[in-house]
N, C-alpha and C positions, 0 to 999 in steps of 0.2 A: 819475124825473119830474122834480123840480127839482134835480138834483144839481148843476147849473152854479152854483148860488148857495153852495155849499158847497166850490168847488172849493179854497180855500185852508185849509180846516179839517182838519187829519189826522184820519183816520180811526183807530180804535184797534184794528183788526184787526191781530194778529200777522202780520207778514211770514211768506209760506209759498211753497214751490215754485210758480211759475205756468206754467200752460200755455196755450197759445193756439191761435186757428183759423188755419191757414195761409191764406194770399192767393197764388192762383195768377195766372200771367200766361202768355198763350199765344202769344208770340212765334213767329214763323215758323220758328225753328230747333230747335224743342224736340222732344220725343219722349214716350213713354210709360212711362218706367222708374219714375217716383215711384210710380204706381199698382201696377206689375209688383213693383217691389223691396219697397215698404214697405206695400203693400195700401192705399193711400189711395183713398179713395173721393171723388166730387165733384171729380176733377181734369178740367179741358178736354179735349177730344181730342189736342190737341198741347199738352202742358204743358211749358213751358220752364222756369219757375222757380216756386219756392214761396218766398214771403216767410214765413220762420219767426218771425222777432222783428223788428217793424218799426214805428217811430214815425214813419211819414209819411202825409200825407194821401192819397197815391195808392196806398197798401197798409198799411193800418193794422191792428195786431195786436189782437184782442178775446179777453180771457180766457175759457177755457173750464171752469176748475175752481175750487171753493172760493168763499168769501164775495164775492170780487171778480168772479165769473162775469159776462160781459156788458159789463164795463167795457173801454175802451181803455187800450193801454198809455200813450198820452199822458196819460191822466186820472191813471193811477197816478204818472207822473213829477210831475205838478202837485201831486198830493195827498201823496205819500210823500216825495218830494224825496231829500235824502241817504239815507233810509232805504231807497229802492230802488235809487239809483245808486251813492251812496257819496260823491256830490259835489254841486255845485250847478248841474247841468247844465240847461238849459232844454228839451233834448229828449233821449230817451235815445241815447245816444252811437254805438252800433253797430247795423249792420243785419245779420241773419244769413239767407242764403239757400240754399235747395238748387237747383243747377243742373243740368239734364238736356240736354245739347248733342247732338241726332241728328244735326244738320248743323253745319258751322262757324259760329262767331259771327263778327261783322264783326270786322276789325283796329281798334282804338279805344285812346282813352287818357283818363285822368281827370286834372284838376289837381291839385296838391298845394298845402300851405299857404303856399308860396312864391311860386307863380305863378297861384293862383286869381283873385287881383285883376285880372290882365289881361284874363281873359274873363268875369268876374262869375259863375263856376261856384262849385259847393261842392267843397272838396278831398275827395279819395277814395283811400286807400290801403287794400289789400285783400290777402287771402290765400285760396288755394284748398287745400282738403284734398281729394284724389283718393279717391273712395268705390268707384268701379267705372270700367273702362275697357275699351274693346276693344283688343285686342292690339296693333293699329298706331295708336291713337289718340295725337295730339300735343297739346301745349300751346306756345304762342307767347308768350315773354315777353322783352321787350328785344330789342336789337339785335345783329347779327353784330359780330365785331370789325372796328373800321375803318369801319363805316357811318356816314358823316357825314350832315348835313343834305341836302347835295347828291346824295349816292348814293341817300338815302331817297327825294329827290323825283324822280330820274331812274328808279328802280325802280317808283314809282308810276305815272308816265307810261308806262312799258314793260310794266306788268302783271307785273312780276317780283319783286314785294316777298316772295313767299314763298321764294324761291331766293336772292334776292341781299341781303335787308335784315333778315328777321325771324328770331331764334334760337329754334329749336324744341327742346324736350324731351320725351321720352316721357312719356306720362302713366302712372303706375304706381298702383294703390291703395296707400294707406298714405303716399304721398309728398306733400309740400306745396310750392306755389310763391307766392313773395312779389312781389307787384305794387304797390310804392309809386306814389304818384301821378306822373305825368310817365314812366312806363314803357310804352312800346307794347305791346300784347297782345292775343291772341286764344285763346278757347277751341276746340280742335279738335273735329271730330265723334266722338261716341263716348265722351264723358266724363260721369260722374256726379260733381258735385263739392259738397262744403259750402264756401260762400263766407261769410268773416268779413270786414266792412268798415266804414268809418267811415259814418255816417248821411249820405248822400249820394246823390243821383240824377243826377250830373252825367256825362255820357259824350259825348265827341266821336269820332264815327265816321270813321276815315281811309279805309277801303277795306271793300267788301263783296263781294269776289269776283265782282263783275259780276252780281249778282243783280237779278232783277226781280219786282215783285208780279204779282198776277193780272191787273193792267191792263197790264203790261209795263213798268212804270215802276221805274227804280232808285231805291232807299232813299235818303234825304238823307244827304248827307256834311256834315262839319264841319271842312273841311281847315285853314281859317284858324284857328280856335280851337285844333285840334290842334297846329299848328305853333307856337304861342304857348306850349304847355304841355308839349310833349315834351321831356325832358331827353336832350341828344344824348349826354352822357358817362356816362349811366346805363345804361350797356348790358346788361351779361352777365344772363342769367336768373339766379334764387337759387332753387335747388331743394333741399329738405332732408328727410332722413328724420328720424322721431322719434328723438331722442338720450336713452336711458335714465339716469335718475340712478341711481346707486348707493344702496342701502339695503336695509335688511332688511325681511321681513314678506312676505306673500302677493301683495300687490299692487305693480305697477310703475308708475311715473310718469316720462313721457319729455316733453322740452322740444320743442316744435315750433318755432313763431316768435314773438319778441317785437320788438315795434316801439314807437314812442311812443304808439301809440294802443290797443293790445290786446296781450296776450300768450296763447299757446295752449299746451296740453298733452294729451298722450294717456295716459290711465289704462287699464291692464288689471286688471280686478277679479276676484280669486278669492274674496275675503271681503269683508265690511262694511268700508268705509273712512270713518271718522270725519273730518270737517274742521272745524278751527278756524281762523278768519283774523282780520283786524283792522278789518273792516267798511269799508274804504275802497273797495270795488269790488263789484259784484254779481259773481255767477259765472254763465255760462251753460254747460249741460251738453246735449250732443248724443249720443245713443246710436247708435254706430256698428254694432254687433252685439250679441245678448244683450239681456237685459230688465234694467233697473236700477230699483230703488225709490230714490225721492229724499226723504228724511224732514228736516224742518225745520219748527219753530214748531208742533208738533204735528200736522202735516199730511203725508201720504204722498203724491207724485205716481208714477205708473207711466210709465216711459219704455221704450217697445217700441222695437226699431230703427227709425231714422228719426225719432224724437221729439226736439224741442227744449224745454228746461226752463230757465227764468230764475228764479234763486235770489237774492232782493233782499239787498242789502248787509248790511242789518240782522239777517238771519238768520246770525249768525256761527258758529252751530255746526249743521252738517248731517251727514247720513251718506248715503253711495252703497252701496247693497246689491245685488250680483248674484243674480238668480232664476233656479234651475234651470240653473245653469252659469256659465262665466265670461262677462264683459262688457267690451266696449271702449267708452269714451266719449272725447269731445273736450271738453276744458273750457276755457272761455275767460273772460278778465276784463280789466279795465283794467290798463295796465303800471303 
């Protein structure tokens, strides 16, 4: 009712695993895999993205479980502060999305922390973890060896970006692709991806495969800004498969991608996994397959496949328990 008057009074709710209402986006290249794969209801007919954990006005996460039900993620960042994020960030630092590309996305680029000032954009480094992919699906990330700015501009004029300029990698489930700000990229048709990114919504569209909207108009491009922020020597795509750590016990932990903004790992759970950490970061858990119970602060959240859960930094002890068989989860935190 008048909660805004208390925005800086910390609540005494014990931090617990938070679930959120997804925010769906119906961009023209989307499909219906989120409804099909994860039994999601309420998706638009063409569902391109689900913003799973987002502290942005154009797609704000709202809690669906526990005492904070109905509160926005931003309100929790303001109220809980370091107890939620592990630091003093004014907004939640990451954005987690599911992306269903039934068609190719535009070729695009985001700024990074070194060049964002040139265009007034927000830096955005991201990674994609491939959840599902059609057999021939590709991801474009970076430039072919020897592709200079001049060659790129010529290919853009000739309509030969795909064959002359862009580096392509096959999209295979279980693979991850790293896309730092400044690296040209496009998600190819037929991919379902988990995207982990800095909290930013700055995208410069370079090329849109000559598509037009229902009125026959091409989508807007942002070539001037893109040319300012493309890192021409940041060429090769970085693709990796999770690298399992050696260790005893029934569960395996594998490192995926670590960069200055986030770290990611894949856990294969055959038995309960107790976690203790230092409280300097929240943890995000995404259930890839199998069901996992996430217990912290006396609360248990159930994560069926396709569910994203935010574990506040102050919940320094939590347990991941697979139910009815093994479960695979991706876990993300601050680096």
